[in-house]
C-alpha positions in Angstrom: 44.7 -76.7 -29.1 41.9 -79.0 -31.5 42.2 -78.9 -34.9 39.9 -79.9 -37.7 41.2 -81.5 -40.8 40.0 -79.3 -44.3 39.8 -81.4 -47.2 42.5 -84.0 -48.7 45.1 -81.6 -48.2 45.1 -81.9 -44.5 45.0 -78.3 -43.8 44.9 -77.8 -40.0 42.4 -75.1 -38.9 42.2 -74.0 -34.8 38.5 -75.5 -33.9 37.9 -72.5 -31.7 38.2 -70.2 -35.2 35.5 -72.7 -37.0 33.5 -72.3 -33.9 33.8 -68.3 -34.2 32.7 -68.8 -38.1 29.8 -70.6 -37.4 28.7 -68.1 -34.3 29.1 -65.4 -37.0 27.1 -67.2 -39.7 24.6 -68.0 -36.5 24.4 -63.9 -36.5 24.2 -62.8 -39.9 21.4 -65.2 -40.4 19.2 -64.4 -37.7 19.7 -60.6 -38.6 18.2 -61.2 -42.2 15.1 -63.0 -40.7 11.9 -61.8 -41.4 11.1 -61.9 -37.5 13.4 -59.0 -37.0 11.0 -56.5 -38.9 8.8 -56.4 -35.9 12.0 -55.1 -33.9 11.9 -52.0 -36.1 8.2 -51.5 -36.0 7.4 -47.9 -34.1 5.1 -48.7 -31.2 3.2 -45.5 -29.8 1.5 -44.8 -26.5 -1.6 -43.7 -28.4 -3.4 -43.7 -31.6 -0.8 -44.7 -34.7 -3.1 -42.5 -36.8 -6.5 -41.3 -37.8 -6.8 -43.4 -41.0 -9.9 -45.2 -41.6 -10.4 -48.5 -44.6 -13.9 -49.2 -45.1 -15.1 -51.6 -47.8 -17.1 -54.5 -48.6 -16.1 -58.0 -49.6 -18.8 -59.8 -51.4 -18.9 -63.0 -53.3 -19.8 -64.0 -56.9 -20.9 -67.2 -58.3 -22.6 -69.8 -56.3 -21.6 -70.9 -52.9 -20.7 -74.2 -51.5 -24.1 -76.2 -50.3 -24.1 -76.7 -46.7 -25.4 -79.3 -44.4 -28.1 -80.1 -41.5 -27.6 -81.6 -38.5 -30.7 -83.2 -36.5 -30.6 -81.0 -33.4 -31.2 -84.2 -31.2 -27.3 -84.8 -31.6 -26.9 -81.5 -29.5 -29.7 -81.0 -26.8 -33.5 -81.2 -26.6 -34.6 -77.9 -28.3 -31.8 -77.2 -30.3 -34.6 -78.1 -33.7 -31.9 -78.4 -36.8 -28.8 -77.0 -36.9 -27.7 -75.5 -40.2 -23.7 -76.0 -41.1 -22.5 -73.7 -43.8 -19.0 -72.9 -45.2 -19.5 -69.8 -46.6 -22.8 -67.3 -45.6 -23.9 -65.0 -48.3 -26.5 -62.2 -48.0 -29.1 -61.8 -50.9 -27.0 -58.8 -51.7 -24.0 -60.6 -52.4 -21.7 -59.7 -48.9 -19.5 -62.4 -47.6 -19.6 -62.5 -44.0 -16.7 -63.8 -41.8 -13.7 -62.8 -43.6 -10.7 -61.7 -41.5 -9.7 -58.2 -43.0 -6.2 -57.1 -41.5 -3.1 -55.2 -42.3 -0.1 -57.4 -42.9 3.1 -56.3 -41.2 2.1 -52.7 -40.1 5.3 -50.0 -39.5 3.6 -48.3 -36.9 1.3 -49.8 -33.8 -0.4 -48.4 -30.7 0.6 -50.2 -27.5 -1.7 -52.5 -26.0 -4.1 -50.9 -24.0 -4.7 -53.5 -20.9 -8.1 -52.3 -20.6 -9.4 -53.6 -24.0 -12.5 -56.0 -23.6 -12.2 -59.8 -24.0 -13.6 -61.4 -27.3 -16.4 -63.7 -26.1 -16.7 -66.9 -28.3 -19.9 -69.0 -27.5 -21.4 -71.9 -28.3 -25.2 -71.9 -29.1 -26.9 -75.2 -30.1 -23.7 -77.0 -30.8 -22.3 -74.5 -33.0 -19.6 -71.7 -32.4 -20.6 -68.2 -32.0 -18.8 -66.2 -34.1 -17.0 -68.4 -36.5 -14.2 -65.8 -37.1 -12.7 -63.9 -34.4 -9.6 -61.8 -34.1 -7.5 -61.0 -30.5 -4.3 -59.2 -29.7 -1.3 -61.5 -28.1 -2.0 -61.3 -24.6 -5.9 -60.3 -24.7 -7.8 -62.0 -22.8 -10.7 -64.5 -25.1 -13.6 -65.5 -22.9 -14.7 -69.0 -24.4 -18.2 -69.8 -22.5 -20.9 -72.2 -23.7 -24.7 -71.3 -23.6 -25.7 -75.2 -24.4 -26.8 -77.4 -21.1 -24.8 -80.3 -22.3 -21.1 -81.5 -23.2 -18.9 -79.9 -25.4 -14.6 -79.7 -25.3 -12.8 -76.6 -26.6 -9.8 -78.1 -28.8 -7.2 -75.6 -30.2 -5.4 -76.6 -33.0 -2.6 -74.3 -32.5 1.0 -74.6 -33.7 2.6 -71.4 -32.0 0.4 -71.2 -28.9 0.2 -74.3 -26.7 -2.4 -76.3 -27.5 -5.5 -75.9 -25.3 -8.5 -78.7 -25.0 -11.1 -78.5 -22.2 -14.4 -79.6 -21.5 -17.5 -77.6 -20.8 -20.4 -79.8 -19.4 -23.2 -76.5 -19.0 -24.8 -73.5 -19.8 -23.1 -70.4 -18.4 -19.4 -71.9 -17.3 -16.8 -70.0 -19.2 -13.0 -69.8 -19.6 -10.2 -67.1 -19.9 -7.7 -67.8 -22.0 -5.1 -65.8 -24.2 -2.3 -66.3 -26.5 1.5 -65.0 -26.8 2.2 -65.6 -30.6 0.6 -64.5 -33.5 -1.1 -67.0 -35.5 -4.3 -68.6 -37.1 -5.8 -72.0 -36.3 -9.2 -73.4 -36.0 -10.8 -74.3 -32.7 -13.4 -77.7 -32.6 -15.3 -79.6 -30.7 -14.8 -83.1 -30.5 -18.1 -84.0 -29.4 -19.6 -82.2 -31.6 -17.2 -82.8 -34.9 -19.5 -80.0 -36.9 -18.6 -77.3 -34.6 -15.6 -75.3 -36.1 -14.3 -71.7 -35.3 -11.6 -69.7 -36.5 -9.2 -67.7 -34.6 -6.6 -65.2 -35.4 -3.9 -63.9 -33.0 -2.5 -60.5 -34.0 0.6 -58.4 -32.9 -1.2 -55.2 -33.6 -5.1 -54.0 -33.6 -5.9 -53.1 -37.1 -8.1 -56.2 -38.1 -11.9 -56.4 -38.3 -14.5 -59.6 -39.5 -17.0 -58.6 -42.2 -20.3 -58.7 -41.1 -23.6 -60.4 -42.5 -23.8 -58.2 -45.3 -20.0 -58.3 -46.4 -19.1 -54.8 -44.8 -15.8 -53.8 -42.6 -14.1 -51.0 -41.1 -10.3 -50.5 -40.0 -9.8 -47.4 -37.9 -6.7 -45.4 -36.4 -4.4 -46.6 -39.4 -1.0 -44.6 -39.8 -0.3 -43.1 -43.1 0.8 -44.8 -46.1 0.4 -47.6 -48.6 -1.0 -50.6 -46.3 -1.5 -54.1 -47.5 -4.5 -55.6 -46.7 -5.0 -59.5 -46.2 -8.8 -60.9 -46.8 -8.8 -64.3 -45.2 -11.9 -66.6 -45.1 -11.2 -70.2 -43.4 -12.8 -72.0 -46.6 -12.5 -69.8 -49.8 -8.6 -68.8 -48.6 -7.0 -64.8 -49.2 -6.9 -62.3 -51.4 -4.7 -59.3 -51.2 -5.1 -55.0 -51.8 -2.7 -52.5 -51.4 -4.5 -49.2 -50.3 -2.7 -45.6 -49.7 -4.0 -44.5 -46.3 -4.3 -40.8 -45.3 -6.2 -38.8 -43.2 -9.5 -39.7 -43.1 -11.7 -42.7 -45.1 -10.3 -44.9 -48.2 -12.6 -47.5 -49.6 -11.4 -50.9 -50.3 -13.9 -53.8 -51.8 -13.1 -57.2 -53.0 -14.7 -59.7 -54.1 -14.0 -63.5 -54.1 -15.7 -65.7 -56.8 -16.2 -69.0 -57.3 -13.4 -71.1 -59.1 -10.6 -68.5 -57.7 
């Protein structure tokens, strides 16, 4: 039987006993991991609920300036390309904010008939700039440009992708196995950037040009909303959901 020596008193402890203690500690640590929260999640065969959260995301202050890129760096006829990290409507609505529920306790099962969201490349810009997809759902990447692009995902929890597209009309279907947020860029045109959010639930929406969003089918109870903007960071808000609709408005301010 193998032994290990403990401290200067030369106490001999069977190695098998030490191994069993280490195994028990590893099991206890795993049991306490936040990742096990998803194991307690209730998955329904139908809608998780009838609650709806609607709201508007606004920006107060002076939005960061963008830049203009000569369209000749893209392809003939592209014209001037305006690249703005923050897009604010005349009324103050903030576009491209991903709004999602953090760790919902009840979710509907994944519907294999879900339509594939599309990430297009138009005049050397990604369209849309922010989008969400569920784990395992197909994301269709396409190009509407008659020029060379490469699609490079800077993902960490999912394998990184880096593939080229050489002409208009080309497309490729991809999917992701783990939730995360990551940037997609084109190394040929360095100003091109999009942000993809991968979720293990369907409770998310992106604010439109007027800053409005809506998340439907929510279970009742208190939900924590996350408002995430690729350039401005995150805001959070707790909302109590019941049958019907509740309102959740959030404002991003310069200097926050």
